[in-house]
C-alpha positions as CSV (number, residue, x, y, z in Angstrom):
1,M,15.0,-4.9,-6.1
2,F,16.0,-1.1,-4.1
3,G,19.7,-3.0,-2.8
4,L,17.7,-5.5,-0.4
5,K,18.4,-8.8,0.4
6,P,16.5,-12.1,1.8
7,G,15.9,-11.2,5.1
8,D,15.4,-7.5,5.0
9,R,12.1,-6.0,5.8
10,A,9.6,-3.9,3.6
11,L,6.3,-2.1,5.7
12,V,3.3,-1.2,3.8
13,V,1.5,1.7,5.4
14,S,-2.3,1.4,3.8
15,T,-5.0,3.2,3.8
16,H,-7.9,0.8,4.0
17,L,-7.7,-3.3,3.4
18,D,-7.0,-3.4,-0.2
19,D,-4.8,-0.8,-1.2
20,E,-2.2,-2.8,-0.6
21,T,-2.8,-4.9,-3.5
22,L,-4.5,-2.3,-5.7
23,G,-1.5,-0.4,-5.7
24,L,1.7,-2.4,-5.4
25,G,0.8,-6.3,-5.0
26,G,3.3,-7.2,-7.9
27,T,6.4,-5.4,-6.2
28,I,5.1,-6.9,-2.8
29,A,4.6,-10.2,-4.6
30,K,8.4,-9.9,-5.9
31,L,9.6,-9.0,-2.6
32,T,7.7,-12.3,-1.0
33,E,9.7,-14.2,-3.4
34,H,12.9,-13.2,-2.9
35,G,13.5,-13.6,0.8
36,V,12.0,-10.1,2.0
37,D,9.9,-10.1,4.8
38,V,6.9,-7.6,4.1
39,D,4.5,-6.6,6.6
40,V,1.4,-4.4,6.1
41,L,-0.6,-2.1,8.0
42,A,-3.9,-1.4,7.3
43,V,-5.2,1.9,9.5
44,A,-8.8,1.6,8.4
45,C,-12.0,-0.7,8.2
46,T,-15.1,0.2,8.7
47,T,-18.9,-0.8,8.2
48,A,-20.8,1.2,6.5
49,P,-22.1,2.6,3.2
50,M,-20.3,2.7,0.3
51,Y,-20.3,2.9,-3.6
52,G,-22.5,0.1,-5.4
53,G,-23.4,-1.6,-1.9
54,S,-21.8,-1.2,1.4
55,S,-18.6,-2.1,3.5
56,D,-18.7,-5.0,6.0
57,A,-15.8,-5.2,8.0
58,G,-15.7,-9.0,9.1
59,T,-15.7,-9.5,4.9
60,R,-13.2,-7.4,4.7
61,R,-10.8,-8.5,7.1
62,A,-11.1,-12.5,5.7
63,E,-10.2,-10.3,2.2
64,F,-7.5,-8.9,3.8
65,D,-6.3,-12.3,5.5
66,A,-6.8,-14.0,2.1
67,A,-4.7,-11.0,0.0
68,C,-2.1,-11.0,2.1
69,S,-1.7,-14.9,1.9
70,V,-1.1,-14.7,-1.7
71,L,1.2,-12.2,-1.7
72,G,3.3,-13.6,1.0
73,V,3.1,-11.2,3.4
74,H,5.0,-11.8,6.5
75,Q,2.7,-9.6,8.8
76,H,-0.7,-7.8,8.8
77,H,-2.4,-6.1,10.8
78,V,-5.6,-4.0,11.0
79,A,-5.1,-0.8,13.3
80,W,-8.8,1.0,13.7
81,V,-11.9,-1.2,12.9
82,D,-15.6,0.2,13.3
83,T,-14.0,3.4,15.6
84,D,-14.5,6.9,14.9
85,R,-11.0,7.2,14.0
86,A,-11.6,4.8,11.9
87,A,-14.2,6.8,10.0
88,H,-12.4,9.6,9.9
89,P,-8.3,9.2,10.5
90,G,-7.3,12.5,9.5
91,T,-9.1,13.8,12.5
92,Y,-6.7,12.5,14.7
93,L,-3.0,12.8,12.7
94,P,-1.3,12.8,16.4
95,E,-2.6,9.3,17.3
96,L,-1.9,8.3,13.3
97,V,1.6,9.4,13.0
98,A,2.5,7.2,16.6
99,L,0.7,4.0,15.4
100,I,3.0,4.3,12.4
101,E,5.9,5.0,14.4
102,S,5.1,2.4,17.3
103,G,2.1,0.0,16.9
104,P,0.4,-2.3,18.0
105,G,0.7,-4.4,14.9
106,P,3.2,-3.7,12.3
107,C,5.4,-0.3,12.6
108,L,8.6,1.0,12.2
109,H,9.8,0.6,15.5
110,T,8.8,-3.2,15.5
111,S,9.3,-4.0,11.3
112,R,12.4,-1.9,10.8
113,P,12.2,-1.9,7.2
114,H,14.4,-0.8,4.9
115,V,11.8,0.6,2.6
116,L,8.4,2.1,3.7
117,F,6.0,2.2,1.2
118,I,3.3,4.9,1.7
119,P,0.3,6.6,-0.2
120,T,1.0,9.5,-2.5
121,V,0.1,12.9,-1.3
122,D,-2.3,13.5,-4.3
123,A,-4.2,10.8,-3.6
124,H,-7.7,10.8,-4.4
125,H,-9.3,10.2,-1.3
126,Q,-8.5,12.4,1.7
127,D,-8.6,9.6,4.2
128,H,-5.4,9.0,1.9
129,Q,-4.0,12.0,2.4
130,A,-3.9,11.9,6.0
131,V,-2.4,8.6,6.1
132,H,0.6,10.0,3.4
133,T,0.9,13.5,6.1
134,A,1.4,10.8,8.9
135,A,3.5,8.6,7.5
136,L,6.0,11.0,6.4
137,A,5.7,12.9,9.5
138,A,6.7,9.3,11.6
139,A,9.5,8.8,8.7
140,R,11.1,12.3,8.9
141,P,14.9,12.7,9.7
142,G,16.6,12.2,13.2
143,A,18.0,10.7,15.5
144,A,18.5,6.9,14.0
145,D,19.0,5.9,17.9
146,I,16.1,7.0,19.4
147,R,13.8,5.9,16.3
148,W,13.6,3.6,13.2
149,I,14.6,5.7,10.0
150,P,13.8,3.8,6.5
151,P,16.3,4.4,4.6
152,L,13.8,4.3,1.5
153,V,10.4,5.9,1.9
154,L,8.4,5.7,-1.9
155,G,5.1,6.3,-2.7
156,Y,2.3,4.3,-4.5
157,D,-1.1,4.9,-6.1
158,G,-4.4,3.3,-6.5
159,P,-5.9,2.4,-9.6
160,E,-8.4,5.8,-9.1
161,D,-5.5,7.8,-8.3
162,R,-3.7,6.6,-11.6
163,S,-6.9,7.4,-13.6
164,W,-9.0,10.3,-12.1
165,R,-6.5,13.0,-12.3
166,A,-4.6,14.9,-15.4
167,A,-1.0,15.1,-14.4
168,D,1.4,14.8,-11.7
169,E,4.9,14.6,-10.1
170,P,6.5,11.7,-12.2
171,R,7.3,8.4,-11.0
172,T,10.5,7.5,-11.2
173,V,10.9,4.4,-9.8
174,V,9.4,1.6,-12.3
175,V,9.3,-2.3,-10.8
176,D,9.0,-4.7,-13.7
177,T,5.9,-6.7,-12.2
178,S,5.6,-8.9,-15.8
179,T,6.4,-12.3,-13.8
180,A,4.0,-11.5,-10.5
181,W,1.1,-10.4,-12.6
182,P,-0.3,-13.6,-11.7
183,T,-0.2,-13.4,-8.4
184,K,-1.2,-10.0,-8.1
185,E,-4.3,-11.2,-9.8
186,K,-5.0,-13.7,-7.4
187,A,-4.8,-11.3,-4.5
188,L,-7.2,-9.3,-6.1
189,L,-9.5,-11.5,-6.9
190,C,-9.7,-11.7,-2.7
191,Y,-11.4,-8.7,-2.5
192,T,-14.6,-9.7,-4.2
193,S,-16.4,-7.1,-1.9
194,Q,-14.2,-4.2,-3.7
195,L,-13.8,-4.7,-7.2
196,R,-15.6,-3.5,-9.8
197,E,-17.0,-3.9,-13.3
198,A,-14.7,-2.4,-16.2
199,P,-14.8,0.4,-17.4
200,H,-13.9,1.3,-13.2
201,P,-10.6,1.9,-12.4
202,R,-11.7,-0.7,-9.6
203,S,-12.1,-3.9,-12.2
204,T,-9.3,-6.2,-12.7
205,A,-9.3,-5.2,-16.4
206,K,-8.5,-1.9,-15.8
207,I,-6.4,-2.3,-13.1
208,R,-4.3,-4.6,-15.6
209,A,-4.2,-2.1,-18.3
210,L,-3.0,0.5,-16.1
211,D,0.0,-1.9,-15.2
212,E,0.5,-2.4,-19.0
213,A,0.6,0.8,-19.5
214,A,3.4,1.5,-16.7
215,G,5.1,-1.7,-17.9
216,A,5.1,0.3,-21.9
217,T,7.0,2.9,-20.4
218,I,10.4,0.3,-19.3
219,G,9.6,-1.8,-22.2
220,T,8.1,-4.9,-19.7
221,E,4.6,-6.5,-19.7
222,T,3.7,-5.1,-16.5
223,A,5.0,-2.9,-14.2
224,E,4.1,-0.3,-10.7
225,R,5.1,3.2,-10.7
226,F,6.6,4.9,-7.2
227,L,7.3,8.2,-6.1
228,P,10.5,8.2,-4.5
229,Y,10.7,10.3,-1.5
230,R,13.6,8.9,0.1
231,M,16.7,7.0,-1.6
232,A,19.5,6.8,0.6
233,F,22.0,3.7,-0.2
């Protein structure tokens, strides 16, 4: 996958805990199964009212731990918890760029990933848009002897992103996740506080349907699609 071999590294930057599983859980499972070390940096977690209930930071971190274990993630970290940065990451773009560049926790400097996964620019939520902007800035071309520049940078969508817009840029990189769907579903079910009943896009039934639609484009049972920002081989 992506020209990676066992022992290579991948870094997933997610805005919130669960984005890694919702957006590319099948791809993470396939990578880890083939010996690629996948690290996950989740930027923000808050205790606050949310749709259909509330978000509790302790609960969400436990769910994140469980899901990453199911997916075989190498290292995972939550950066900002119940702070103003967690509540308004877009207000702290310089700090957000530095977080993705040099940590603490998994980052470009410590993970040195061959592929970096980031939220797409047309994500439906402003926090996701901020993380996209910061991640692209952190991965910008430059002097490789000063900072790590990942050769592959791919954008991923969440289920709401795929459901609530009429058109977007073609997601031309498609990964067959048919054999990995059971693992993705098991990881999804770790997020009991975040999943919703169908027909909400954040239901397992709708996530499965979206992955099946992606799979139909390449003739497989399920798939996940990505928007390439850089592909240097």
